[in-house]
N, C-alpha and C positions, 0 to 999 in steps of 0.2 A: 504493500500500500504506500510506503514511503520510499520514493525513488532515490537512487544514489546521488543524483545531481541536486536533489532538494536538500538532502542532509548536508552536502558540501556547502550549499549556499547558506544554510542556517548557521553553520559553524563560522562563517565569515561575518555574521551580523552581531553587533554588540547591542543586545536588547535594551541596555540602559544608556545607549548612545544617542546620537542626534535623532530628531524627528524623522528624517529621511530613512533611517534604519528601521524605525517602527513602521513606517509606511510600507517598506519592502517586506517586513515580517507579516503584515496583515495581508499583503498580496499572496504570499506563500501559503498562509492559512487558508485563504479562499481557494487557491489552486488545489490544495490538498483535499479540501471538502468535496470539490467537484470530481477529483480523481477517484476518491472512495465511492461516491455515489455511482459513477459510471461503471466501475468494476463490479460492485455488488449487484447492480441492476442486470448486468450481463450474466453474472453467475446465477441469479435467481431465474432469469428467463430460460437458461439451460436446464436448471432443476425442474422448472414447471413443465418443460417439454419431455421430461424423462418418464420412464415407466418404473413402477415400484419393484424393489428387490427385497429378498428375504434378508433380514438383519443377521449379521454374524455375532458370535459371542466372543469378545476379546479374551485373551488369556491374562489380562491384567485388570486392576481395579478400574471401575468407571464411576463417574458422577451421575446421579440420577435426578432428573427434573420431572416434577409432577405438576400438571397444569389443572387448576380448578377455575373454570371460566364463568363463574356466576357472581353477580353483584346486585345488591338491592337497588343501587342507583348507579347509572352509567356516567362517569366523569367525561366531559367533552374533550379533555386534553389527552386521554389515554388511547393508544392505538394497539394495545394488546387484545387478544381474542377474548371477549367476554359477552355474556348474554344476560338479560334480565332474570333475576332469581325466581325460580319456580321450585318449591320445596320437593314435590314429587320427583321431578326430573333430576334435581340436584342429589337427592338421596340415591336414586338409581345410578347416577354418575359416580358417586363416591364408592358404591358397592362394586361397580365395574372396575374402577381404578384399583381398588384393593385386590380384586381378582387378578388384574394385570401385574400387580406387584408380586403376588405369589407365583405367577407364571414366569416372571423374570427370574425369580429365585430358583425355580425348578429347572430352568434352562441353563443355569450355571453362571448367571451374572454375579460378579463380586462387586459390591458397592461400598465405597468408603465415605461418600458425601451425598446428602440428599437435600434438594431444594424444592420446597412446596410453594408455588406462586400462583398468580391469577391475573385477573379476577380477584376475588376475595375468598381465600381458603377458609377464613374464619366465619363465613356466613352460615355454616352448619357446624357449630362447635363440637357436638357429640361425635359426628362422623369424622371430623378432623382428628379428634382424640383417638378414635379407633384406628384410623390410618397410621398415626404416629406409633401407636402400640405395635402394629403389625411390622412396620419398618424397623423398629428397635428389636423386636423379637427375631427378625430374620438376619439383620446385618450388624447391629450395634454401631451403626454409622453416625457420623456427625450430621445432625439434622438442623436445617434452617427453615423457618416458616414465616410467611407474611400474614399480618393481621390488619384489620381495618379498625380505626378508633371507635366507630359506632358499635361494632360487634363486641369489642372489649367492654364497653360501658353498658350496652343494652342487652347483650346476649351472654355476658360473663364468659366470653370466649377464652380468656387467659386461664381460667380455672380448669380447662380441659387440656391444657398444654403443660406437660410435665417438664420442669427445668432439668430434671435428671436425664431426660431423653433428648430434649431439644436444646442444642447448644446456642443457637442464635434465633432471636425473634426480631422481626423487622416490621415496623409500623409505617404505613404511608401517611405522613403528616402533610406534606406538599407545601403548606404555607402556615406561618405562625401569625398571620394577621387576618382579621375578618374580611377585609377587602380582597386579599389574595385568594382566600377560600372561595369567595363569591365569584371572582373572575375565572377561577378554574372549574366552577360548577360542582364544587364538592358538597356532598350532603352533610358531612360531619361539621360540627360547630367547633369553635376554638375551645369552648368549655369542655366538650366531650374529649377533645384531643388532650388537654391537660389532665383531665381525670384519668384517661387511658394510660398516659405516661406514668402517673403515680401507681396505678394498678400493676403495670408490667414491672416497674422498678422494684416493687415490694416482693416479687416472686423469685428474684435471685438468678436470672438467666446470665450465663457467662458473657454473652454478647447481646446487647440491646441496641439495635439500630433504628434510627428514624430517617425517612426519606423526605427530601424537599426538592422542589424544582425551581429553576432560575432561568433568566433570559430576558426579563424586563425590569424596569426600575421598581415597579410595584412589588414584584416577587423578591427583590433583594432586601426588602424590609423584613426584619425579624431574624436575619442571619445570626446576629450576635446571640440572640435568645436560644437558638438551636443548640449551641454549645453549653448552655447553662441549665438545660432541663434535667440532666441526670443520665441521659443515654451515653454509653461509652463508645458509640460509633454513630457518625452522621454522614449520610450520603447525599450529595447534591447532583441531581440529574438535570442537564439542560433540557429545556422544552424541545420536543421533537414533533414536527420540524422546528428548527431554530428560527425565531422571528427576526433576528438580526442578520440581515443578508448582505452579500457582497464583501469586499475587502474592508469597507468602513464598518460593516456590521461585525466582522470578525475582530477588528481592533477593539470595538466596544465590548464584545464578548470576552476578549482577553483581559480587559480591565476589570470586568466583573469577576472573572475567575480569580485574578490575583487578589481581589478584595476578599473573596471567600477563603483563599489559602492563608492570607495574612491573619484573618480573624481566627482561623483554626489553630494556627501556631501560637497566637497570643493566648489562647485558652488552654494550651498544653496538649493539644492533639497532634498526632503525627500522621503523615500521609500513608495510606495503605495502597491506594492506586490513584489514578488521576482524579477521581471524584469522590473517594471515600476517605474519611479521616477517623482515626482510632485514638482512644485514650487507653494505653495498655494494649495487651495482645487481644485481638478479636479476629474472627473469620469474616470473610467478605462473601458476596454472592456472585462474583465473577468467576464461577467455577470453571468456565471454559478456558480461562487463562492458565489454570493449573492442571487441567485434566486433558490427557491426550485423547481419551474416549469419553463420551457422555451419551446417556440414554434418556430420551424424552418420552414420557407416557402421558396420555390424555390428548384431547383435541389440540391441533395446531402445533404440537411440540416438535422441536428439531432434535435430531440425533446425529452424532458422528461416531461411527463404529468402524475401526480400521481406517480405510481411505474412502468410505462411502457415507455420504450425507443423506439423511432421510427426513421427510416431513410427513406428519400424520394428517389424517382428514380433519377438516374444519367443522364438519357437520356432527352435532351432538347426537342426533338420531342414528346416523350411520355408525358413530362410535359405539353407542349402546348396543347395537345389534351385531357388532363385528366380533371376530375372534381377536386374539391378542395382537397388539401392534398393528393397527389398521393404516399402513403406509399408503400415502397418496402418490408420492414421487420419491425417487432415489437418484443420486448422482455420484458416479465414481470420480473422485478428485485426483488430479495430477499431482505430482510431487511439488510443482511450482505453486499450485493452488493451496495445497496444505501449508506450504512454507509461508505464503502471504497471509493465510488465515491466522496462524500462530504468531507471526510477526506483528499483526494488527493488535492482538491482545497483549503482546509483550510491550508494545509501545504504550499501551494504556497502563500497564502495571509496573514497568521498569524501563523508561526511555533512556537513551544515552545521557549520562550525566553532563556531558559537554554542551548539551542543548539547553540546559537550565529550565526555567519555567516554560519556555517556548516548547520544549519537548513534551512536558506534561500536558500543555494545552493541545498539542497535536494528538495526544492520546485521547483527550476529550472529544476532539473533532472526529477522530477515526471511529470510535464506537457510536458517537452521536449520529453520524451519517449512515453507518451500517444499520443501526436500529431504526432510523427514519425510513430507509428504503424497505427494510423488513416490515415495518409498520404499515406502509402503503400496500405492500404485498398482502398482508393479512386483511387489510380493509377491503381490498378488491374481492377477496374470497368471502368476507362477511357480507358484503353488499349483495352477493348472489343468494345468500342464505337467510338474511334477516329482513324482517319487516322494516319499512322505511323509518319508523319512529325509533327503532332500536339501533340504527346504524351509528357508529362513531363518526365524528367529523374527520375530513381529510386534512384539515389544517389545525395547527395549534390554536387555542382560544384567543380571540382578539377582540373582546368586548371593550367598551369605552374605558373602564378603569385601567386597562393595560397601556393606554396611550399609543403613541406611534411606534412602529417597529424599531426605530433608532433612539427611543427615549431612554 
């Protein structure tokens, strides 16, 4: 993803030097974002044109991702695969997912890390607790799970998550201002968010992460407070698609990113990857950066097993009626494609030290653009399956409180 000549140019730029150097840097950021988008789009078009292949079982440990696609309220900024919560469907889905987990174990998959994401996995706390018990019984793996503030407060979700089995709990806060939550279309209130933080903190999880999003002046408010809530990990995701466009937009984005980094360091946090900051040792959710192989179960999940990438069906009904691992498309990756894939994540988790903050921001750009293209890919599939009123938007939210893209 990062070409040799681009690295050479970056090494010649003094980021703390004249404005001309900063202008050149922003042009390079812009070029890199376009390059990533182009390559990922091409790769996805090839994947979409491919036929499904039977997944292989690696002879090494894999990371396991489980997708729960249900939400009580659909946030307009989110481009992950999610559907309006229906209790009967969600219960069947959880049972099918548990069956798939047992099937993966019986096929010989060795799992050392598990990530349960969505959607809102905490929307059915009892079923989530059952899934966690099964995972722990089979593999005793490190487990990370996402929760929603409203589920913690209104459904007592955290009471069903055993801190002896779950090492990391991550809550989607997104904004710590009422204006920010409103602009993002979040159903959770600031009061529920703060109550949920207290409830999770009291349970003694080894890693407690909160997610926030940034990319506008409004969403930058509350950053200082994020490091003072008591969570020992804070992750800052840029809005996807990023509302600050072009070279000038990237320059503004770099300024915002540096503000986040400086505040994290001031509060005693250290950088775990380009957008995650820890206080003490904590695991992060970018499992792809550390795992050569990963298995995704549930609708829309991606897998990389050996040199073959797979993507599952997006259709919940089709998933519920399928056998194990309902692959929709599979693509055999060349050595060059595998190398680019891992280098992209390496740039996000450990860029060349000589690039300084510019290297870390390139890591942000790389995953931001990868996930944006993947998000648009998901949305195209969802549009075919979902009623109009349940479709996610194609663009990041741009209501009046967010002001202009370059604000």
